[in-house]
C-alpha positions as CSV (number, residue, x, y, z in Angstrom):
1,M,0.1,-0.3,0.1
2,T,1.4,3.6,-1.2
3,G,0.4,6.7,1.0
4,N,-0.9,9.9,-0.4
5,N,3.0,10.7,0.0
6,G,3.9,7.8,-2.0
7,Q,5.5,5.8,1.2
8,V,4.5,2.2,1.9
9,R,2.7,1.8,4.7
10,T,2.0,-1.5,7.0
11,K,-1.0,-3.3,7.1
12,E,-1.6,-2.0,10.6
13,E,-1.6,1.7,9.7
14,H,-4.1,0.7,6.7
15,K,-6.1,-0.7,9.1
16,K,-6.3,2.4,11.6
17,A,-6.2,4.7,8.9
18,K,-9.3,2.8,7.5
19,Q,-11.0,2.8,11.1
20,E,-10.4,6.7,11.2
21,V,-12.2,7.4,8.0
22,L,-15.0,4.9,9.0
23,Q,-15.2,6.6,12.3
24,S,-15.1,10.1,10.5
25,T,-18.1,9.2,8.3
26,K,-20.1,8.2,11.1
27,V,-19.9,11.3,13.0
28,V,-20.9,13.6,10.0
29,E,-23.9,10.9,9.3
30,K,-25.1,11.1,13.0
31,T,-25.3,15.1,12.4
32,D,-27.5,14.4,9.4
33,S,-29.6,11.6,11.4
34,A,-29.1,9.0,8.7
35,P,-28.8,5.5,9.7
36,A,-25.0,4.3,10.0
37,P,-24.0,2.1,6.9
38,Q,-22.6,-1.5,8.1
39,A,-19.1,-2.4,7.2
40,N,-19.0,-4.9,4.9
41,K,-16.4,-7.5,5.6
42,R,-15.1,-9.5,3.1
43,V,-15.4,-13.5,3.9
44,R,-12.9,-15.4,1.6
45,I,-14.3,-19.0,0.7
46,R,-12.1,-21.8,-0.5
47,L,-13.4,-23.6,-3.1
48,I,-10.5,-26.0,-2.9
49,P,-9.5,-26.2,0.7
50,I,-5.9,-26.4,1.2
51,W,-5.4,-30.1,2.3
52,L,-7.2,-31.0,-1.0
53,R,-4.6,-28.9,-2.9
54,L,-1.5,-30.9,-0.9
55,V,-3.4,-34.2,-1.9
56,L,-4.0,-33.4,-5.6
57,L,-0.2,-31.5,-6.1
58,V,1.3,-34.9,-4.8
59,V,-1.1,-36.9,-7.1
60,S,-0.4,-34.8,-10.0
61,V,3.4,-35.2,-9.7
62,F,3.3,-38.9,-9.5
63,I,1.3,-38.8,-12.5
64,C,3.7,-36.8,-14.5
65,V,6.7,-38.5,-13.0
66,T,5.1,-41.5,-14.5
67,A,4.3,-40.6,-17.3
68,G,7.2,-39.1,-18.2
69,A,9.1,-42.2,-17.6
70,A,6.8,-44.2,-19.9
71,V,7.6,-41.8,-22.6
72,G,11.2,-41.5,-22.2
73,Y,11.7,-45.1,-21.8
74,G,9.2,-46.5,-24.2
75,M,8.7,-44.2,-26.6
76,L,12.0,-42.5,-27.1
77,G,14.3,-45.1,-25.7
78,G,12.7,-47.9,-28.0
79,G,12.2,-49.9,-25.1
80,N,8.5,-51.6,-24.3
81,V,6.4,-49.2,-21.9
82,G,5.1,-51.8,-19.6
83,D,8.8,-52.3,-19.0
84,V,9.2,-49.0,-16.8
85,F,7.2,-50.7,-14.0
86,K,9.1,-53.8,-13.6
87,E,11.9,-53.9,-10.9
88,S,14.9,-55.0,-13.1
89,T,14.3,-52.3,-15.6
90,W,15.5,-49.9,-12.7
91,T,18.1,-52.2,-11.3
92,H,19.8,-52.2,-14.9
93,I,19.6,-48.4,-15.3
94,M,20.8,-48.1,-11.7
95,D,24.1,-50.6,-12.6
96,L,24.4,-48.5,-16.0
97,V,24.5,-45.1,-13.6
98,D,27.0,-46.3,-11.1
99,K,29.6,-48.2,-13.5
100,K,33.1,-47.3,-12.9
């Protein structure tokens, strides 16, 4: 938030300024004998809860890694796509990586 003079304000300073404006409008309205407006509080309702977002993130990462391995080994590497899910394939790959 920036003030009128271009300085950055903290959240607390912004809240205090907002309260001062609300109080000054209430004083003016009381002198006019008009009903005071109610402050509209903004309530945020999340469509997807945070815990569900985390679960969806983990599931999507797992799906992407699995699909990437299947495409990389099966289609680009010339192997069988189903061989990605065999333990013998991964032990062979680890032996190639650890080869000295």
